[in-house]
C-alpha positions in Angstrom: 0.0 -0.1 -0.3 2.9 2.3 0.8 4.5 1.6 -2.8 1.1 2.4 -4.3 1.2 5.8 -2.5 4.7 6.4 -3.3 3.6 5.5 -7.2 0.7 7.9 -7.1 1.9 11.0 -5.4 -0.5 13.6 -5.5 -2.1 12.7 -8.3 -5.9 11.8 -8.3 -6.9 8.0 -9.2 -9.8 7.9 -11.7 -10.1 4.2 -11.2 -8.7 1.8 -8.6 -9.3 -1.7 -9.6 -9.2 -4.5 -6.8 -8.9 -8.4 -7.0 -8.7 -9.5 -3.5 -10.3 -11.9 -1.3 -9.1 -15.4 -3.0 -5.8 -15.3 -1.4 -7.1 -13.9 2.2 -9.3 -17.4 2.3 -6.4 -19.4 1.0 -7.8 -20.7 -2.0 -4.7 -22.1 -3.6 -3.9 -23.7 -0.1 -7.4 -25.5 -0.2 -7.1 -26.8 -3.6 -3.7 -28.5 -2.7 -5.2 -29.7 0.6 -8.0 -31.6 -1.4 -5.3 -32.8 -3.8 -3.5 -34.4 -1.0 -6.3 -35.7 0.9 -8.9 -38.0 -0.7 -12.7 -36.8 0.0 -11.0 -33.3 1.7 -14.8 -32.6 2.6 -15.4 -35.3 4.6 -14.6 -37.1 7.8 -11.4 -36.3 9.6 -9.9 -34.6 6.5 -13.1 -32.3 6.3 -12.6 -31.3 10.0 -9.0 -30.3 9.0 -10.1 -28.2 6.2 -12.8 -26.2 7.8 -10.4 -26.0 11.1 -8.2 -23.8 8.5 -10.7 -22.2 6.3 -13.5 -21.3 8.9 -11.3 -18.7 10.7 -10.3 -17.3 7.1 -13.9 -16.9 6.0 -14.8 -15.2 9.2 -12.0 -12.6 9.1 -12.5 -11.8 5.5 -15.3 -8.8 5.8 -13.0 -7.3 8.5 -10.2 -7.4 6.1 -12.1 -5.8 3.4 -13.0 -3.2 6.0 -9.2 -2.6 6.7 -8.3 -2.4 3.1 -11.0 0.5 2.7 -9.5 2.2 5.9 -6.1 1.9 5.1 -6.9 3.5 1.3 -8.5 6.5 3.2 -5.6 6.8 5.6 -3.1 7.1 3.0 -5.1 10.1 1.8 -5.5 8.7 -1.9 -8.0 10.8 -4.0 -9.9 8.1 -5.6 -12.8 8.8 -8.0 -14.0 5.4 -8.2 -13.1 2.0 -7.0 -14.1 -1.5 -8.7 -13.7 -4.8 -7.2 -13.4 -7.8 -9.6 -15.3 -10.9 -9.0 -13.6 -14.2 -9.5 -14.5 -16.3 -12.6 -16.0 -19.5 -12.2 -13.2 -22.3 -13.1 -14.4 -25.4 -12.2 -16.9 -25.9 -15.4 -16.0 -27.7 -18.7 -17.3 -27.4 -22.3 -20.7 -28.7 -21.2 -21.2 -26.0 -18.6 -21.1 -28.7 -15.6 -18.7 -29.2 -13.0 -15.4 -30.9 -14.0 -15.0 -34.6 -13.2 -11.7 -33.8 -11.8 -9.0 -31.2 -11.8 -5.2 -30.9 -11.1 -4.2 -34.4 -11.2 -1.2 -33.4 -13.4 0.2 -31.5 -10.6 1.7 -34.5 -9.1 1.4 -33.1 -5.4 0.3 -36.5 -4.1 0.6 -39.9 -5.3 -2.1 -42.9 -5.9 -5.4 -42.8 -6.2 -7.4 -39.4 -5.5 -4.3 -37.5 -6.1 -6.8 -34.7 -7.6 -9.6 -32.5 -6.9 -12.3 -34.9 -7.4 -16.0 -33.9 -8.6 -17.5 -34.4 -5.1 -14.9 -32.0 -3.4 -15.5 -29.5 -6.1 -19.1 -29.5 -5.7 -18.6 -29.0 -1.8 -16.0 -26.2 -2.6 -18.5 -24.4 -4.7 -20.9 -24.1 -2.1 -18.4 -23.6 0.9 -16.0 -21.3 -0.6 -16.7 -19.9 -4.0 -20.4 -18.8 -3.3 -19.7 -17.4 0.2 -16.9 -15.5 -1.3 -18.8 -13.9 -3.6 -21.6 -12.9 -1.3 -18.7 -11.3 1.0 -17.4 -9.5 -1.9 -20.8 -8.0 -2.9 -21.7 -7.1 0.8 -18.2 -5.0 1.1 -18.9 -3.3 -2.3 -22.1 -2.1 -0.9 -20.5 -1.3 2.4 -17.7 1.0 0.7 -19.1 2.4 -2.1 -17.2 0.3 -4.6 -18.6 -1.4 -7.9 -18.4 -4.8 -8.4 -17.7 -5.9 -11.9 -19.6 -9.1 -12.5 -21.1 -10.9 -15.5 -18.0 -12.8 -16.9 -17.9 -15.5 -14.4 -21.1 -16.5 -15.8 -19.5 -16.6 -19.3 -16.8 -18.7 -17.8 -19.2 -21.2 -16.4 -20.9 -21.7 -20.1 -24.0 -19.3 -19.5 -22.5 -16.7 -22.2 -23.4 -16.3 -25.4 -21.7 -19.4 -27.1 -23.2 -21.6 -24.1 -19.8 -23.2 -23.7 -17.9 -23.7 -20.5 -14.3 -22.4 -20.4 -13.1 -23.6 -17.2 -9.9 -25.7 -16.2 -11.1 -28.5 -17.7 -12.5 -27.7 -20.8 -10.6 -28.4 -24.1 -7.6 -26.6 -25.2 -9.1 -24.5 -27.7 -11.8 -23.2 -25.4 -10.3 -23.0 -22.1 -9.7 -19.7 -20.5 -8.3 -20.9 -17.2 -4.6 -22.5 -17.1 -4.1 -26.1 -16.0 -0.9 -27.0 -14.3 0.7 -28.0 -17.8 -0.5 -24.8 -19.2 0.8 -22.8 -16.2 4.5 -24.6 -16.4 4.5 -23.9 -20.1 3.9 -20.4 -19.9 5.6 -19.5 -16.5 8.2 -22.4 -16.4 10.3 -23.8 -15.4 9.8 -26.9 -17.7 8.2 -29.8 -15.9 7.0 -27.6 -12.8 3.7 -28.7 -12.6 3.4 -29.0 -9.0 5.3 -25.8 -8.1 4.3 -23.3 -10.9 2.3 -20.0 -9.5 -0.2 -19.8 -12.6 -2.2 -23.0 -12.0 -6.0 -22.3 -11.9 -5.7 -18.6 -13.0 -7.0 -17.2 -16.2 -4.8 -17.4 -19.5 -4.7 -14.6 -22.2 -8.1 -15.1 -23.5 -9.6 -15.1 -20.1 -8.0 -11.9 -19.1 -9.4 -10.6 -22.3 -12.8 -11.5 -21.2 -12.4 -9.9 -17.9 -10.8 -6.7 -19.4 -13.9 -6.3 -21.6 -16.4 -6.6 -18.8 -14.4 -4.1 -16.6 -14.3 -1.4 -19.4 -17.8 -1.8 -19.9 -18.1 -1.2 -16.2 -15.9 1.8 -16.5 -17.8 3.4 -19.5 -20.9 3.0 -18.0 -20.3 4.2 -14.3 -16.8 6.1 -14.0 -18.1 9.9 -13.6 -17.2 12.2 -16.4 -14.9 14.8 -15.5 -16.5 17.9 -14.9 -16.5 20.6 -17.6 -14.5 23.6 -16.9 -16.0 27.1 -18.3 -14.3 30.5 -18.5 -16.1 34.0 -19.4 -13.6 36.2 -20.9 -13.1 40.0 -20.0 -14.1 40.9 -23.4 -17.3 38.9 -23.0 -16.7 35.8 -24.8 -17.3 32.3 -23.3 -15.5 29.3 -23.5 -16.3 25.5 -22.5 -14.2 22.6 -22.7 -14.8 18.8 -21.4 -13.1 18.2 -18.2 -9.7 16.1 -19.1 -6.9 18.2 -19.1 -6.1 17.3 -22.7 -9.4 18.8 -24.1 -9.9 21.8 -26.2 -11.9 25.0 -25.5 -14.9 25.4 -27.5 -16.3 29.1 -28.0 -19.8 29.2 -26.9 -20.8 32.7 -27.5 -20.0 36.2 -27.1 -21.4 39.4 -25.4 -21.9 37.2 -22.3 -22.7 38.4 -18.9 -22.7 35.2 -17.0 -22.0 31.5 -17.2 -23.3 28.3 -15.4 -22.4 24.7 -15.9 -24.1 21.6 -14.4 -23.7 18.1 -15.6 -24.2 18.3 -19.3 -26.2 21.6 -19.2 -24.7 24.9 -20.1 -26.4 28.1 -19.6 -25.1 31.6 -20.7 -26.5 35.0 -19.6 -26.2 37.5 -22.5 -25.4 41.2 -21.9 -29.0 42.0 -23.0 -30.8 40.0 -20.5 -31.3 37.1 -22.7 -30.9 33.6 -21.2 -29.8 30.6 -23.4 -29.4 27.0 -22.5 -28.0 24.0 -24.2 -27.9 20.4 -23.1 -25.6 17.5 -24.3 -22.3 18.3 -26.4 -20.8 21.6 -25.8 -21.4 22.2 -29.4 -25.2 21.6 -29.3 -27.9 24.1 -30.4 -28.8 27.0 -27.9 -32.4 27.2 -26.6 -33.7 30.6 -25.8 -35.1 30.2 -22.5 -36.3 33.6 -21.3 -35.4 37.4 -21.4 -35.2 40.3 -18.9 -32.7 38.1 -16.7 -30.3 39.5 -14.2 -28.6 36.2 -12.9 -28.9 32.4 -13.8 -28.3 29.2 -11.7 -28.1 25.7 -12.6 -28.1 22.4 -10.4 -29.2 18.8 -11.8 -32.3 19.1 -13.5 -33.2 22.6 -12.0 -32.9 25.9 -13.5 -33.1 29.0 -11.6 -33.1 32.7 -12.6 -33.6 36.1 -11.0 -35.4 38.7 -13.3 -34.1 42.1 -13.8 -37.3 43.1 -11.6 -36.1 41.1 -8.7 -38.5 38.5 -9.2 -36.9 34.7 -8.5 -38.1 31.6 -10.6 -37.1 28.1 -10.8 -38.4 25.3 -13.2 -37.5 21.5 -13.1 -36.9 19.3 -16.2 -36.8 20.4 -19.6 -35.7 23.9 -20.6 -39.1 24.7 -21.7 -40.9 23.5 -18.3 -43.3 25.7 -16.8 -41.7 28.2 -14.1 -42.6 28.2 -10.7 -42.2 31.7 -8.8 -40.2 31.8 -5.8 -39.9 35.4 -4.4 -39.3 39.0 -4.9 -36.6 41.6 -3.9 -33.9 39.2 -4.6 -30.1 40.0 -5.1 -28.8 36.4 -5.8 -30.2 32.5 -6.3 -28.2 29.5 -5.8 -29.5 25.8 -6.4 -27.8 22.6 -4.7 -29.8 19.4 -5.1 -33.2 19.8 -3.7 -32.1 23.2 -1.8 -33.1 26.5 -3.1 -31.3 29.5 -1.5 -32.2 33.2 -1.9 -30.6 36.4 -0.5 -33.0 39.0 -0.4 -31.9 43.0 -1.1 -32.2 43.9 2.2 -29.5 40.7 3.3 -31.9 38.3 4.5 -30.9 34.7 3.5 -33.8 32.3 2.9 -33.5 28.4 2.4 -36.2 25.8 1.3 -35.6 22.3 0.9 -37.9 19.6 -1.2 -40.1 20.5 -3.9 -40.2 23.9 -5.7 -43.5 24.8 -3.6 -41.8 24.0 -0.2 -42.1 26.8 2.7 -39.1 29.3 2.9 -37.2 29.4 6.2 -35.4 32.5 7.2 -31.9 31.4 7.9 -30.5 34.6 9.0 -29.8 38.4 8.2 -27.2 40.8 7.4 -25.6 38.4 4.6 -23.5 39.6 1.8 -23.3 36.3 -0.1 -23.7 32.4 0.4 -23.3 29.1 -0.9 -24.9 25.6 -1.1 -23.3 22.2 -1.2 -24.9 18.9 0.0 -26.1 19.3 3.5 -23.7 22.4 3.9 -24.5 26.1 4.1 -21.9 28.9 4.0 -22.3 32.6 4.3 -20.3 35.6 4.4 -21.9 38.5 6.5 -21.7 42.3 5.7 -19.1 42.2 8.4 -16.7 39.9 6.2 -17.2 37.0 8.8 -17.7 33.8 7.4 -19.7 31.0 8.6 -20.6 27.4 7.8 -23.2 25.0 9.2 -23.8 21.2 8.3 -27.2 19.6 8.5 -30.6 21.1 8.8 -31.4 24.9 7.9 -31.5 25.9 11.7 -28.3 23.9 12.8 -25.6 26.1 14.6 -23.3 28.3 12.7 -19.3 27.4 12.8 -17.2 30.5 12.3 -14.5 30.1 9.8 -12.6 33.2 8.9 -12.9 37.0 8.9 -12.0 39.8 6.4 -13.5 37.3 4.0 -14.1 38.4 0.1 -15.9 35.2 -0.9 -16.7 31.4 0.3 -17.2 28.3 -1.8 -18.2 24.8 -0.8 -18.0 21.4 -2.4 -18.6 18.1 -0.3 -16.5 18.4 2.9 -14.4 21.1 1.3 -14.6 25.0 2.6 -12.6 27.6 0.4 -12.5 31.2 1.3 -11.1 33.9 -0.6 -9.8 36.9 1.8 -9.7 40.6 1.2 -6.2 40.6 0.7 -6.2 38.0 -2.3 -5.3 35.0 -0.3 -7.2 31.6 -0.9 -7.7 29.2 2.2 -8.9 25.7 2.0 -9.8 23.4 4.8 -11.3 19.5 4.2 -13.2 17.5 6.6 -14.9 18.9 9.5 -16.1 22.6 10.3 -13.4 22.8 12.7 -10.4 21.3 10.4 -7.1 23.5 9.7 -6.9 25.9 7.0 -4.4 25.5 4.4 -3.1 28.4 2.5 -3.5 27.6 -1.0 -2.0 30.7 -2.9 -2.2 34.4 -3.1 -3.0 37.1 -5.3 -6.7 35.3 -6.2 -9.5 37.4 -7.4 -12.3 34.5 -7.3 -12.5 31.0 -6.4 -14.4 27.6 -7.4 -14.7 24.4 -6.2 -16.3 21.1 -7.6 -15.8 17.6 -6.5 -11.8 17.3 -6.0 -11.3 20.2 -8.3 -10.1 23.6 -7.3 -10.4 26.7 -9.4 -8.8 30.0 -9.3 -8.7 33.3 -11.2 -5.8 35.2 -10.3 -5.4 39.0 -10.0 -3.6 39.1 -13.4 -7.0 37.5 -15.0 -5.3 34.1 -15.4 -7.1 31.1 -14.5 -5.9 27.8 -13.3 -7.4 24.3 -12.0 -6.1 21.8 -10.0 -7.5 18.2 -9.1 -7.1 16.2 -6.2 -4.9 17.2 -3.0 -4.9 20.8 -2.1 -0.9 20.9 -2.6 -1.4 19.4 -6.1 0.2 21.1 -9.2 -1.9 23.7 -10.9 -2.9 23.4 -14.3 -3.0 26.9 -16.5 -6.3 27.1 -18.4 -6.5 30.6 -20.0 -5.8 34.4 -19.8 -8.0 37.5 -19.9 -10.6 35.7 -17.6 -13.1 37.7 -15.6 -14.8 34.5 -14.4 -14.2 30.7 -14.3 -16.9 28.0 -13.7 -16.4 24.3 -12.7 -19.4 22.2 -13.6 -21.3 20.9 -10.6 -23.1 17.4 -11.0 
């Protein structure tokens, strides 16, 4: 694990792929035991087998939990974790459990020096099925994604209807027997000691890799988009990868908003346009006479030039729901809507668009929402954050504050002197000075964005001390897409 941390450094991990559990319950030792002991699942031999394996099975959930804890303790920035299931290797061409396997290992001698059909049937229910269940449970506990499907294909339940286990014919076998392993890994004649027995061969790993790739494509979250508003009123957006290219969106822009695959721009004449999907999709004119815009998920919010606030949910042309009047700013986050009145009163509602407003506090200059967290900057420049219900207690954060940003467990403040501070974890966590000479900040997921006082924009991903990636120049505002 320490080698992993040294290798990764402060770089984020897009996908961490795990294959763990089989060795922890001693699967190789179990096979060796059953080769040496005839009817290893019965009588005295069976008692010996269970005495060895039962404690290992009982300890496996804790070992998965310890692995998860260790990954967290290392401080690795992991976007998604994938746990690979073990392929069903004990079936032949017919899809039935093999008559016997591993007789070629020569570990034992005489009658029964293999793993018999009866032993394999027992091991399937005693080891293989419980291992599969514990892997599923561990994935659910820790938010991992269990990659499945190929085990059934190994077992003969795939499109070809043919089993590809260790006793299948050579041209259909996806698992190495001892002869295969000795030939591939050597040395010659090492069937009893070679390490590749009962592991997938090249074709087997290709099948597993195809299932992993499909799971990555389907579930790995896309890197959030980055948008910039230039000082000349031009707006550009690019997909989240560092190698992506900027795409010109529109000119004469006053404001820019990004959420998922939605992109909104507010023209200087008050027209609000929205597009969905590709960054090159066509614009839809949503409405005019708009002062500010907000996007979050499927919600769209506006403050009109007369101070009236509206929110809609769903399609760009869904019906507006009036929210409030005399509004200075509006923020959307999940099912929360926040508005700041011209008089400095800050209101919050949660749930439906028609939910009741709650007066959170007054004398507010600006505010931010993320998940269950609420942040404000008071007109006195004091910054506060609370976590949970709208009426939870405030936790003081900073003085001389110009702006506040929230994302998950991260809190960022921009000081009046241009210093950018960040903390992560509890509301009482220590601040880290990120950099100075900053005019605006933005947070989204594990991304941190700034515009410097020289109008250059930068983004970093991962740890607070990760390297900055230069984005563009002549920038008045940078936006990181929210989910």
